[in-house]
C-alpha positions in Angstrom: 81.9 111.0 70.4 81.1 112.1 67.0 80.9 110.0 64.0 83.9 111.3 62.5 86.0 110.5 65.6 87.9 106.9 65.9 87.5 104.6 68.6 90.5 104.3 70.5 92.7 101.2 69.5 96.1 100.5 71.6 98.5 99.1 68.6 101.4 96.9 70.1 104.4 96.1 68.0 106.6 93.1 69.1 109.8 91.3 67.4 110.0 87.8 66.4 110.9 85.6 69.8 108.6 87.6 72.1 105.4 86.7 73.2 102.5 89.2 74.1 99.7 86.7 74.7 99.5 86.8 78.4 99.5 90.5 78.4 97.0 90.8 75.4 94.5 88.6 77.3 94.9 90.5 80.5 94.2 93.7 78.5 91.2 92.5 76.7 89.8 91.3 80.0 90.2 94.8 81.8 89.6 97.0 78.9 87.3 95.4 76.6 85.9 98.6 74.9 89.6 99.0 73.6 90.7 96.6 71.1 94.5 95.6 71.2 96.1 95.5 67.6 99.2 93.8 67.5 101.9 94.6 64.9 104.6 92.0 63.8 107.9 93.8 63.0 111.6 92.6 62.8 114.1 93.7 65.5 115.3 96.1 62.8 112.2 97.7 62.1 110.7 98.3 65.6 112.4 101.6 66.0 111.1 103.0 63.1 107.8 101.8 63.4 107.4 103.3 66.9 109.0 106.6 65.9 106.7 107.0 62.6 103.6 106.4 65.0 102.6 103.3 63.4 102.4 101.5 67.2 101.9 103.1 70.5 104.4 100.9 72.1 106.4 97.8 71.6 108.0 94.6 72.9 111.5 95.2 71.5 115.0 93.8 72.0 117.6 96.5 73.6 119.1 98.6 73.4 116.9 101.5 72.3 117.7 105.1 71.6 117.0 106.5 75.1 117.1 110.1 73.9 114.0 109.5 72.4 112.5 106.3 73.9 111.4 105.0 77.2 111.8 101.3 78.0 111.4 98.9 80.9 113.5 95.9 80.7 111.6 92.6 81.1 113.8 89.9 80.7 117.1 88.7 79.5 117.5 85.7 77.5 119.7 82.8 77.3 121.9 82.3 74.2 122.1 79.1 72.6 124.0 77.5 69.6 121.4 75.8 67.2 122.8 72.4 66.1 121.8 69.2 64.0 120.8 66.3 66.6 123.6 64.4 65.6 126.3 66.8 66.1 128.9 66.2 68.5 128.0 69.2 70.6 125.1 67.8 71.8 127.1 65.3 74.3 127.5 68.4 76.3 124.8 70.2 78.4 126.2 73.6 77.5 129.3 75.1 75.8 131.3 78.2 75.5 132.4 80.2 72.4 135.7 78.8 72.5 134.1 75.4 71.8 132.9 76.7 68.8 136.0 78.2 67.3 136.6 75.4 64.7 132.8 75.4 63.6 131.0 77.4 60.7 128.7 79.9 62.2 126.2 81.6 60.5 125.4 85.6 61.0 122.6 86.5 59.6 121.7 90.0 58.4 119.0 90.2 61.1 121.2 88.7 63.8 120.3 90.5 67.0 123.8 90.3 68.8 126.3 93.0 68.4 129.2 90.9 68.0 132.3 92.6 68.3 133.8 89.5 66.4 131.7 86.9 65.5 132.9 83.4 66.7 133.9 80.3 64.7 134.8 80.2 61.0 132.7 82.3 58.9 130.3 81.1 56.4 130.5 81.1 52.6 127.8 84.0 53.0 125.2 85.7 55.4 121.8 84.5 55.4 119.2 87.5 55.0 117.4 86.0 57.6 117.6 83.9 60.9 114.7 81.8 59.5 117.2 81.1 56.3 120.2 80.3 58.7 118.1 77.8 60.5 117.3 75.8 57.3 121.2 76.1 56.2 121.9 74.1 60.0 119.7 71.6 59.1 121.3 71.1 56.0 124.4 70.5 57.9 126.6 73.3 56.5 127.0 75.2 59.7 125.5 76.4 63.1 123.7 79.1 64.6 124.1 81.4 67.8 120.6 82.7 68.7 118.4 83.8 71.5 116.7 80.8 73.0 113.3 82.1 71.8 114.3 82.2 68.5 115.4 78.5 68.6 112.3 77.5 69.7 110.5 79.7 67.4 112.1 78.2 64.6 111.9 74.5 66.2 112.5 71.6 63.9 112.7 67.9 64.8 116.2 67.3 63.3 117.7 70.3 65.4 118.4 71.2 68.6 120.4 73.8 70.8 122.9 73.9 73.7 123.3 77.2 76.2 126.5 79.0 75.2 127.3 80.3 78.8 129.7 83.4 77.9 128.3 84.6 74.6 126.1 87.8 74.3 122.8 88.1 75.7 119.7 89.7 74.1 117.4 91.5 76.8 113.8 92.1 75.7 111.7 95.6 76.9 108.6 97.2 76.6 109.5 100.7 74.7 107.6 103.9 73.3 108.3 107.2 72.6 108.7 109.0 75.9 106.6 112.2 74.3 103.8 109.8 73.6 102.9 108.2 77.0 99.4 108.3 76.4 97.1 106.9 79.1 96.5 103.7 77.2 100.5 103.4 77.3 100.4 103.5 81.0 97.3 101.0 81.3 99.6 98.6 79.4 102.7 99.3 81.6 100.6 98.4 84.2 99.6 95.0 83.2 103.0 94.0 82.3 104.2 95.4 85.7 101.9 93.2 87.4 99.5 95.6 88.7 96.1 94.6 89.8 93.1 96.4 88.4 92.7 98.4 91.7 96.3 99.6 92.2 97.7 102.4 90.9 98.8 102.8 87.3 101.0 106.2 87.9 98.2 108.6 87.6 97.6 111.0 90.4 94.3 109.5 92.1 91.3 111.6 92.7 91.3 112.7 96.5 88.1 111.4 98.2 86.3 114.1 100.1 86.2 113.2 104.0 83.1 111.9 105.0 81.1 114.2 107.6 80.6 112.1 110.7 77.2 112.3 112.0 76.9 114.4 115.4 73.8 115.2 117.7 75.2 118.6 118.6 72.6 120.8 119.4 69.8 118.1 119.8 67.9 117.8 123.1 69.0 115.2 125.3 66.3 113.3 127.1 66.5 112.8 130.6 65.8 109.0 132.0 62.8 108.9 133.7 63.4 107.6 137.2 61.6 104.3 138.0 60.1 103.7 134.3 60.2 100.0 133.3 61.7 99.4 129.9 59.4 99.9 126.8 59.8 96.1 125.7 60.1 92.9 127.2 61.2 94.3 130.5 64.5 93.0 131.5 65.7 91.8 134.7 64.5 94.8 136.5 61.0 94.4 135.6 60.7 90.9 136.6 61.8 91.9 140.4 59.6 95.0 140.4 57.2 94.7 143.3 53.5 94.0 142.3 50.6 96.4 143.0 48.2 95.4 145.4 45.0 94.1 144.2 41.9 96.1 145.3 38.8 94.2 146.7 35.1 94.6 145.6 33.4 97.5 148.1 31.2 96.1 150.6 27.7 97.1 150.8 26.1 98.7 153.8 22.9 97.2 155.2 
């Protein structure tokens, strides 16, 4: 690598509510020489950031434009309604959209749900962000329906939430421009899918050359010598072999 070439870096965009920490930790363990940079974006900004090459891949909310992006769905979130702790809804373990019909519900401009018709009574204005809407719920002037991760992200002691069983749900996916499927993207896909460090990441593995078996073809074979005792230690046969007779001293003739 020359001094003018930049060191490789993997840039991962992520939208509010997603938690890339576990996958970042695994990346750093497996690829310590390639820094992973996190790029925080809103759900609305994510497609443009990926299209513009400002990030290599992103944890985004579905749907995405499948004519341009590849996407691997990861999980679907529970939808909840955020309410003050003393609200009557807290008496139930879960609610339906019909239970919210008489409630004022905020519909922020960054709402991740594609409502055909938002439930409840419309608020006097649309808050700019989900965070702003949470502040209004805390003020006691309305309620908010969001994915559970966003309710946790903006947690307040004076607020709580309940699941809305028949509301739309938000799915999270790993997405990237299809024409920019680099080796680093493949590496991150493997991590997200739970592949081990030794498993295939989708690349074609190099074919190992078959090892040649040792052969003694052509080497002369030694014939066993009949009656020859073992070289070391003697064995059972050596112990039972007949002993050679002792020779006496020659007698002198008188």
